[in-house]
C-alpha positions in Angstrom: -11.4 21.9 5.0 -12.1 25.1 5.8 -11.0 26.6 2.4 -13.1 23.6 0.5 -15.9 25.0 2.5 -15.7 28.7 2.2 -15.4 27.6 -1.7 -18.4 25.7 -1.7 -20.4 28.4 -0.2 -18.9 31.1 -2.8 -19.9 28.7 -5.9 -23.1 27.5 -4.6 -22.1 23.8 -4.6 -23.5 21.2 -2.2 -20.9 20.0 0.5 -21.0 17.1 2.2 -19.2 15.6 5.0 -18.8 12.2 5.2 -18.3 10.2 8.5 -17.0 6.6 8.6 -20.3 4.3 8.3 -19.9 0.6 9.9 -21.9 -1.0 7.1 -18.9 -0.7 4.9 -16.7 -2.3 7.3 -19.1 -5.5 7.0 -18.2 -5.4 3.0 -15.5 -7.9 2.0 -12.7 -6.2 -0.2 -9.9 -7.1 -2.2 -7.7 -4.3 -0.5 -7.8 -4.5 3.1 -7.4 -1.7 5.6 -9.7 0.7 7.5 -8.6 3.6 5.1 -9.7 1.6 2.1 -13.1 1.1 3.5 -13.3 5.2 3.9 -12.0 5.5 0.4 -14.7 3.1 -1.0 -17.5 5.3 1.0 -16.3 8.4 -0.5 -16.4 6.5 -3.9 -19.8 5.4 -3.6 -20.9 8.5 -2.5 -19.6 10.3 -5.5 -21.3 7.8 -7.8 -24.6 8.2 -5.8 -24.5 11.9 -6.1 -23.7 12.0 -10.0 -26.4 9.4 -10.5 -28.9 11.6 -8.7 -27.8 15.1 -10.4 -27.3 13.2 -13.9 -29.0 15.1 -16.9 -32.4 14.1 -17.8 -31.6 12.5 -20.9 -29.5 9.7 -19.1 -31.4 6.8 -18.0 -30.9 4.3 -15.3 -32.3 0.7 -14.2 -34.3 2.4 -11.2 -34.9 -1.2 -10.1 -31.4 -1.8 -9.9 -30.7 1.2 -8.1 -33.2 0.7 -5.6 -32.2 -3.0 -4.8 -30.5 -3.3 -1.3 -27.9 -5.4 -0.1 -29.3 -7.5 2.9 -26.3 -7.8 4.7 -25.3 -4.4 5.0 -28.3 -2.1 4.0 -26.3 -0.4 1.2 -27.4 -0.3 -2.4 -26.6 -3.2 -3.9 -24.9 -1.9 -7.0 -22.6 -0.4 -4.3 -21.7 -3.6 -2.1 -21.3 -5.5 -5.7 -19.0 -2.7 -7.4 -16.6 -2.3 -4.1 -16.3 -6.2 -3.8 -15.1 -6.4 -7.2 -12.8 -3.4 -7.0 -9.1 -4.2 -7.5 -6.2 -1.7 -7.0 -2.9 -3.9 -7.8 -0.3 -2.6 -5.6 -2.4 -1.2 -2.7 -2.7 -3.3 0.1 -1.8 -6.1 -1.8 -0.5 -9.7 -0.6 1.2 -11.9 -2.7 1.7 -15.4 -1.6 5.4 -16.6 -3.2 5.1 -20.2 -2.6 8.2 -21.0 -4.8 10.3 -19.0 -2.4 8.3 -19.3 0.9 7.7 -15.5 1.2 4.6 -13.6 1.7 4.6 -10.5 0.0 2.8 -7.2 1.5 2.8 -4.3 -1.4 1.8 -1.0 -0.7 2.6 2.2 -2.9 2.3 4.4 0.0 4.3 7.5 -0.7 3.0 10.3 1.7 3.4 10.4 5.5 -0.4 9.8 5.5 -0.4 6.8 3.6 2.6 5.4 5.0 0.7 5.4 8.4 -2.0 3.6 6.8 0.3 1.0 5.4 1.8 0.4 8.9 -1.7 0.1 10.2 -2.8 -2.3 7.3 0.3 -4.4 7.9 -0.1 -4.8 11.5 -3.8 -5.8 11.1 -2.6 -8.4 8.8 -0.3 -10.1 10.8 -2.1 -9.5 14.3 -2.8 -12.8 16.0 -6.3 -13.1 17.5 -6.9 -13.1 21.2 -7.0 -16.5 23.1 -4.8 -18.3 20.3 -1.6 -19.6 20.9 0.6 -17.0 19.5 3.2 -18.4 16.9 6.4 -16.6 16.3 6.3 -14.1 13.4 8.0 -14.8 10.4 11.3 -12.5 9.9 10.3 -9.4 8.2 12.1 -7.8 5.3 11.5 -4.1 4.1 11.9 -3.1 0.7 12.0 0.5 0.2 12.1 3.4 -2.5 11.5 7.1 -2.6 12.7 9.6 -4.8 15.0 10.7 -2.2 15.3 13.8 0.1 13.4 14.8 3.0 10.4 12.7 1.9 12.2 9.6 1.9 13.7 10.5 5.5 10.4 11.2 7.0 9.0 8.1 5.5 11.7 5.8 7.0 11.5 7.8 10.3 7.6 6.5 10.3 8.8 3.1 9.4 11.5 3.0 11.8 9.3 4.0 14.6 6.6 1.7 14.0 9.0 -1.3 14.4 10.5 0.0 17.4 7.8 0.9 19.0 6.2 -3.0 18.2 9.5 -4.4 18.9 9.8 -6.1 15.4 13.0 -6.9 13.9 13.4 -5.8 10.6 15.8 -8.8 9.8 16.9 -7.1 6.4 16.5 -3.5 4.8 16.8 -3.4 1.1 16.9 -0.1 -0.9 16.7 -0.2 -4.8 16.3 2.6 -7.4 13.1 2.5 -9.3 14.9 0.8 -12.4 13.0 -2.5 -13.7 14.8 -5.3 -15.7 12.0 -4.9 -18.7 13.6 -5.0 -21.9 11.3 -2.3 -23.2 12.2 0.3 -20.0 14.4 2.8 -20.3 17.9 2.3 -18.7 19.8 5.1 -17.1 23.2 6.0 -18.0 26.0 5.2 -16.1 25.9 8.9 -14.5 22.2 8.6 -13.9 22.6 5.0 -12.3 25.5 6.7 -10.2 23.3 9.5 -8.5 20.2 7.0 -8.2 22.2 4.5 -6.2 23.5 7.5 -4.3 20.3 8.6 -3.2 19.7 4.9 -1.9 22.8 4.8 -0.1 21.4 8.2 1.7 18.5 5.9 2.5 20.7 3.5 3.7 22.6 6.1 6.1 19.3 7.2 7.1 18.2 3.8 8.1 21.2 3.0 10.1 21.0 6.0 12.0 17.1 5.7 12.9 17.5 2.0 13.6 21.1 1.4 15.4 22.7 -1.8 15.4 22.0 -2.3 19.2 18.4 -1.9 18.6 15.9 -4.5 18.6 14.6 -3.6 15.2 17.9 -3.7 13.7 19.0 -6.4 10.9 21.1 -6.3 7.9 20.9 -3.7 5.2 21.3 -4.1 1.4 21.5 -1.8 -1.5 21.0 -3.2 -5.0 21.0 -1.7 -8.4 17.3 -2.4 -9.9 13.8 -3.7 -8.5 14.4 -7.0 -10.1 18.0 -7.3 -8.3 16.2 -6.7 -5.2 13.4 -9.3 -6.0 16.0 -11.9 -6.8 18.1 -11.2 -3.4 15.2 -11.3 -1.2 14.0 -14.6 -2.8 17.4 -16.1 -2.7 18.3 -15.0 1.0 15.1 -14.5 2.8 13.1 -17.8 2.9 10.2 -17.9 5.0 9.8 -14.0 5.5 7.3 -11.3 5.3 8.2 -8.6 2.8 7.1 -5.2 2.9 7.3 -3.1 -0.2 6.4 0.4 0.1 7.4 3.9 -0.6 6.7 4.3 -4.3 4.1 3.1 -6.7 6.8 2.9 -9.1 8.3 0.2 -6.7 5.1 -1.5 -6.3 4.6 -1.9 -9.9 8.0 -3.0 -10.9 8.0 -5.8 -7.9 4.6 -6.7 -9.3 6.5 -7.1 -12.7 9.5 -8.8 -11.4 7.1 -11.1 -9.4 5.3 -11.8 -12.9 1.9 -11.0 -11.2 -1.0 -10.4 -13.7 -2.5 -6.8 -13.0 -5.8 -8.2 -11.8 -5.0 -11.8 -11.2 -5.7 -14.0 -8.0 -2.8 -13.3 -5.9 -3.7 -14.6 -2.4 
């Protein structure tokens, strides 16, 4: 942030610092999570700035720009845009009634976004105070990352999240980013072995992070493709919640395997 500030001064640019605006929390969004509200606020501010500084030749409907949403006090065009925004594979919930599953899909792939993903999932399953608490459905983790230390760090975050909350991960499933689409490029045998080796490494890391005697420990599976992972979960995990994370490619592959239209009604 300090570097951004210095650069703004050097080039004579205006620099604005946004603090979370409670008004955005009142906007119903298809993408859940506090971080998505903050993203929406940033996007709205960028649009507002662009409209303000647009070339004189560009004209706008001023009456439309001046219209205010009565519930939030924000410009109506901001509220309308935010409520209609969809981002498949990010903070997305899909009900798979045919297999009695609920998929929580977030293509988080950095430490910061994994943390946001965990908070989002926790908010989705948290039961209101004062209500009779029902047992949570079993949890399945479907994870993929390109490998290396980034994958280890994200798995460590996820494991700590589950352990701290005494959440049992009934199954942890790892797969390479290979889809079953006929038009997708298939790896050769050597590439496939290398990709599976990465997933075996994730399996070993997970077993170390979540020992067999841990309250969060369950079965661990490694399968050969995203489609195989989805099939396995649908056939073995009736009634479970499935948290899909670690890669945007994985999120997209799962949506494809579930035959979900990119901008369809999924919940």
